[in-house]
Each structure stands twice: as C-alpha cells, then as structure tokens.
C-alpha positions in Angstrom: 84.4 134.5 27.7 84.7 138.2 27.2 86.2 140.8 29.6 84.2 143.8 30.9 84.7 146.4 33.5 82.3 148.6 35.5 82.7 152.3 35.9 82.0 153.4 39.5 79.3 155.8 40.7 81.8 158.3 42.1 85.1 159.5 40.8 86.1 161.7 37.9 84.2 160.6 34.7 86.7 162.0 32.2 89.6 160.2 33.9 87.6 157.0 33.8 86.9 157.4 30.1 90.6 157.9 29.4 91.4 154.7 31.2 88.7 152.8 29.2 90.3 154.1 25.9 93.6 152.6 27.0 92.2 149.3 28.2 90.3 148.6 25.0 93.7 148.5 23.3 94.7 145.5 25.5 91.4 143.6 25.0 88.7 145.1 27.2 85.5 144.1 25.4 82.8 146.0 27.4 82.4 148.8 29.8 79.4 149.1 32.0 78.3 152.5 33.2 76.4 152.6 36.5 73.6 154.9 37.5 72.2 155.3 41.0 71.4 158.8 42.2 74.5 160.6 40.9 75.3 161.5 37.3 73.2 159.8 34.7 74.8 157.0 32.7 73.7 157.9 29.1 75.7 161.2 29.2 78.9 159.4 30.1 78.0 156.6 27.6 77.9 159.1 24.8 81.2 160.5 25.8 82.6 157.0 25.8 81.3 156.4 22.3 83.2 159.4 21.1 86.5 158.5 22.8 86.6 154.7 22.0 86.5 152.6 18.8 85.8 149.0 19.6 84.6 148.5 23.2 80.9 147.8 23.8 79.2 150.4 26.0 76.5 149.3 28.4 74.3 150.8 31.0 74.4 148.9 34.3 71.8 149.7 35.2 69.4 152.2 33.7 66.5 152.4 36.3 63.2 151.9 34.5 60.9 153.9 36.9 62.7 157.2 36.1 62.1 157.0 32.4 59.3 155.9 30.1 59.9 152.8 28.0 59.9 154.8 24.8 62.5 157.2 26.2 64.7 154.2 27.2 64.3 152.9 23.6 65.2 156.3 22.1 68.3 156.7 24.4 69.6 153.2 23.5 69.0 153.8 19.8 70.8 157.1 20.0 73.8 155.6 21.8 73.8 152.7 19.3 74.0 155.2 16.4 76.8 157.2 18.0 78.8 154.1 18.8 78.3 152.4 15.4 76.3 149.5 17.0 78.2 149.1 20.3 75.5 149.9 22.8 74.1 147.4 25.3 71.0 148.3 27.3 71.3 147.2 30.9 68.0 147.6 32.7 66.9 147.2 36.3 64.1 148.1 38.7 66.5 149.7 41.3 64.6 149.7 44.7 61.9 151.6 46.5 64.3 153.7 48.5 65.8 155.3 45.4 62.7 155.3 43.2 60.2 156.6 45.7 62.8 158.7 47.7 64.8 160.3 44.9 62.4 160.2 42.0 59.1 160.3 43.8 57.6 157.5 41.7 55.6 154.6 43.2 57.6 151.4 43.2 54.9 149.0 41.9 54.8 145.8 39.7 58.6 145.7 39.0 58.4 142.3 37.0 55.5 143.5 34.8 57.2 146.8 34.2 60.4 145.1 33.2 58.7 142.8 30.8 56.6 145.5 29.2 59.6 147.9 28.9 61.5 145.2 27.0 58.6 144.5 24.7 58.1 148.2 24.0 61.8 148.9 23.4 61.9 146.1 20.8 58.8 147.4 19.0 60.3 150.9 18.8 63.6 149.6 17.4 61.9 147.3 14.9 60.1 150.3 13.5 57.6 148.0 11.7 54.6 150.0 12.5 53.4 153.0 14.5 53.8 152.2 18.2 50.8 150.9 20.1 50.9 148.8 23.2 48.1 147.4 25.5 49.7 146.2 28.7 49.0 146.0 32.4 51.3 148.9 33.3 51.7 150.8 30.0 49.1 151.6 27.3 50.2 153.5 24.2 48.7 155.8 23.2 47.4 156.9 26.5 43.6 156.3 26.8 41.4 159.3 26.5 40.1 158.8 30.1 43.7 159.1 31.4 44.7 162.2 29.5 43.5 164.7 26.9 42.5 162.0 24.4 44.8 163.6 21.8 47.6 161.0 21.9 48.2 159.1 18.6 50.5 156.3 17.5 53.9 157.4 16.3 57.0 155.7 14.9 60.5 156.7 15.9 61.8 159.2 13.4 65.3 157.9 13.0 66.2 154.5 11.7 68.0 152.6 14.4 71.4 151.0 13.5 70.1 147.7 14.9 66.5 146.6 15.2 67.5 144.5 18.2 69.8 146.2 20.7 70.9 143.6 23.3 69.0 144.0 26.6 70.6 142.8 29.8 68.5 142.7 33.0 69.8 143.1 36.6 67.7 140.6 38.5 68.1 138.7 41.7 64.7 137.4 42.8 63.6 133.9 41.6 60.7 135.2 39.4 62.7 138.0 38.0 65.7 135.7 37.1 63.3 133.3 35.4 61.8 136.1 33.4 65.3 137.4 32.5 66.3 133.9 31.2 63.1 133.8 29.2 63.1 137.1 27.4 66.4 139.1 27.9 69.6 138.9 25.9 71.7 138.9 29.1 71.7 138.7 32.9 73.5 141.1 35.3 73.6 139.4 38.7 75.3 141.4 41.5 77.4 139.8 44.4 77.7 136.6 42.3 79.3 133.6 44.0 79.9 131.0 41.2 80.1 128.1 43.6 76.6 128.9 45.0 74.9 130.2 41.9 73.3 126.9 40.9 71.7 126.3 44.2 70.3 129.8 44.3 69.2 130.4 40.7 69.6 127.1 38.9 66.0 126.2 38.8 64.8 129.7 37.9 67.3 129.9 35.0 66.3 126.4 33.8 62.6 127.3 33.7 63.3 130.5 31.9 65.6 128.9 29.3 63.0 126.2 28.6 60.6 128.9 27.3 63.3 131.1 25.7 62.9 132.1 22.0 65.8 130.4 20.1 66.3 133.6 18.1 67.6 135.3 21.2 70.6 132.9 21.3 72.2 131.8 24.6 71.8 133.9 27.7 74.8 136.2 28.2 75.8 136.3 31.9 78.0 139.1 33.3 79.5 138.7 36.7 82.9 139.1 38.4 84.6 141.3 41.0 87.8 142.9 42.1 90.8 141.8 40.1 94.3 141.8 41.6 97.2 139.4 41.1 100.1 139.0 43.5 101.7 137.1 46.3 101.5 138.0 50.0 99.3 140.0 52.3 99.5 143.3 50.4 97.5 141.8 47.6 95.0 140.0 49.9 94.4 143.2 51.8 92.9 144.7 48.7 89.9 142.5 49.4 89.1 144.8 52.3 88.0 147.5 49.8 85.0 145.4 49.0 83.7 144.9 52.5 82.0 148.3 52.8 80.4 147.9 49.4 79.0 144.4 50.3 77.8 145.8 53.6 76.1 148.7 51.8 74.1 146.4 49.5 73.4 143.6 52.1 72.7 146.0 54.9 71.7 149.4 53.5 70.1 148.9 50.1 66.6 148.5 51.4 64.7 148.0 54.6 63.9 145.0 56.8 62.1 142.5 54.7 62.7 144.5 51.5 66.3 144.1 50.5 67.0 141.9 47.5 70.8 141.7 48.3 70.1 140.7 51.8 67.8 137.9 50.6 70.5 136.6 48.2 73.1 136.6 51.0 70.7 134.5 53.1 70.1 132.1 50.2 73.8 131.7 49.9 73.8 130.4 53.4 74.9 133.5 55.3 71.6 134.0 57.2 73.1 135.0 60.5 75.7 137.3 59.0 73.1 138.9 56.7 70.8 139.6 59.7 73.7 141.1 61.7 75.0 143.2 58.8 71.6 144.7 58.2 70.9 145.5 61.8 74.3 147.2 62.2 74.0 149.1 58.9 70.5 150.4 59.6 71.6 151.5 63.1 74.3 153.7 61.4 77.2 151.4 62.5 78.6 151.0 59.0 82.1 150.0 60.0 80.9 147.3 62.2 78.6 146.1 59.4 81.5 145.9 57.0 83.5 143.9 59.6 80.6 141.5 59.9 80.8 140.5 56.2 82.1 136.8 56.2 85.6 136.3 54.8 84.3 133.6 52.5 81.7 136.0 51.0 84.5 138.5 50.3 86.8 135.9 48.9 84.4 134.2 46.6 82.9 137.3 45.0 86.3 138.5 43.8 89.4 137.4 42.0 92.3 138.4 44.2 95.5 136.4 45.0 98.4 134.7 43.4 98.2 134.1 39.6 97.4 130.4 39.9 94.5 131.2 42.3 93.1 134.0 40.2 93.1 131.6 37.2 91.1 129.1 39.3 88.6 131.9 40.2 88.2 132.7 36.5 87.5 129.1 35.7 85.0 129.0 38.6 83.0 131.9 37.0 83.2 130.2 33.6 82.0 126.9 35.0 79.0 128.8 36.5 78.0 130.0 33.1 79.5 133.4 33.1 80.2 134.6 29.5 81.4 138.1 30.3 83.8 138.4 33.2 83.2 141.7 34.9 86.4 142.9 36.7 87.6 146.0 38.5 91.4 145.9 38.1 93.4 147.1 41.1 97.0 148.3 41.2 99.3 150.6 39.2 99.0 148.7 35.9 95.4 147.9 35.1 96.3 147.4 31.4 98.6 144.5 32.2 96.0 142.9 34.4 93.3 143.2 31.7 95.7 141.9 29.0 96.7 138.9 31.1 93.2 137.8 31.9 92.1 138.4 28.3 94.8 135.9 27.2 93.5 133.4 29.7 89.9 133.5 28.5 90.4 133.9 24.7 
C-alpha cells in the first residue's frame, strides 16, 4: 500500500507545494491536485513537478467536459515530461451543476465520454499513427458536415515519456465503476467506507475485472480520509471538520434525484439521513445539514483516534482493496504522521 495526499481546492497553493516537498522526504508517494471551479490543477501540477523529485503528481480530478480528449492527452504528456514520468491522470465527469453552470457545456453521455476520452488519450500517447477516431461522442477529424471540412489527422509533435500514462477514474455509479474496473488503471472513489464497499460496488468491480485487459495490471484503488493520531476528545473533535464537507457532497453536489454522492450514502444504508441532509442543504440550512451527518459515516470515512485504532482503520482500507491510502494529515507535525503510517504500510 502506498501513501497519497490530496491538495484542497482552497488555500495558498505555494504553501501547499512547500509542504508536499517536505512530505516526500518522509515517504509520501503521491499528491492529488483537485480541480472544481477554482484554480486549474495542471498549473499547480507543473509547479509541483519543478519543486519535487520523487512524488507522483496526479489530477483528482480533471473534468472531461471542459477539455477535449486530445487537450487532456497533451496536458498529461507535458506534465509527465516535466516530472520525468511521475504524472497520473485522474479523470472524472464532475456534475451538471458545474459543467452546465460554470462551463456552459451540456452534461450528456458521461460514461461514453469517459470511455472515449481514455481511448483517445492512449492513442495520442502511443503515437503509432496519425490520430483518427470514430466514436459516439467524438469523431476525429471532425466530419465535413460539422465544420469546415479542412480537418486532417495529426500526430502529437512531441514524443511522450511514456506511451501509457496511468489513468485513474473518479466513479461512483454502478455502470461507471464497472467500466472503470474494465479499462482504467485506477479508481478514485469518494466518501469511501471500507466496511460497506463490497456491498455497494463488489459486483460492479467483479464484472469489470472479469473483462479487464491483463496488460493493465491490477486495479489501483485510492481512498482514505482525515488522518490524526492521539488520545482523548481533542483528537476526536477533529472529525467535526469533515461534517460540512460530507454535507456539501451528500446534500449540495447536485439536485434532487441527480446527486451521485447522495445515492452512495443511501446505498451505504443511510437513506433517511441522506434525505434529511439534502433537504436541509438545498434549503440553505448548511449547519443543520452538517449536524445531520451520522456519526458512523464520519467515523468510518476517516482515520482519527488512538494509534491502535488508526492502525485498525488502515487495515480496514487495505482489506477493502485500497492500494493507495489517501490521507489528509491533521496537526502540527504532518511529516511525523505521514512517516508513521508509511512504516505501517511498507
């Protein structure tokens, strides 16, 4: 099991990069750079590549609707070159609220778009021939009846460092998870409860793995949560920082009947709580929505408590198939926390 850490949407990017540079010295394997509707992730990823030496640098996630597949491939190839082969491409469909609201792009056919984007990226990086593609969402070059008719097949000018940059997909729905297990290098589930993962995604993962190309290797799974080690209530109170975030996703990331995180919470068995959180959040009562998040939900999505308990949580994630433990260290000494957990999982 490897250790990764997410960089948050907000905050001072330069300070975050300085911290990553220190944490790689004690064993941090991967840093994931988020993108929602703030700063873009590739800019920060390039800065990370210049300031670090060993840590893998991943996008988590790069929304597909705001970029063409070929631009995504070019960006990943450029980052991989700058980092000497340390780039990871984390992709996701985001949601209609962001894609249609912030980018003004129709949110249609997310599964097909994901599959075709992955296929096009791999063709670009392989550089075996001029790029052509005949899909249901993308056709390259663009047909004459959809443009000027002057488009022609091209091949990426530069030679990518790797012909197969690892692609990780953020997916939650059954069909999307099945597709992820079938064609992606890795899976990025959010709000992951290891004890409940098999009942929610076990069948989808099994179906996808049954059709997986052996050349891809085993599916890499990245999941985790807040990390804090200590006795007493002061440490346990740190869990309260996650309630508003859980409420944001379960309650506010979408609309009634169209919120992937709310659906996952229901499938975990929190149907009544998921309904209440969403109603409160959409009514603008965000603090009440956060308070309605079940204690068990908060507890099981994080790694907070005495050392013996946190070690149990690490093993629970490992038993659920997690290969990359994604943690947000809390406290005055994140380097010691990362170093300690790195020793446990090595």
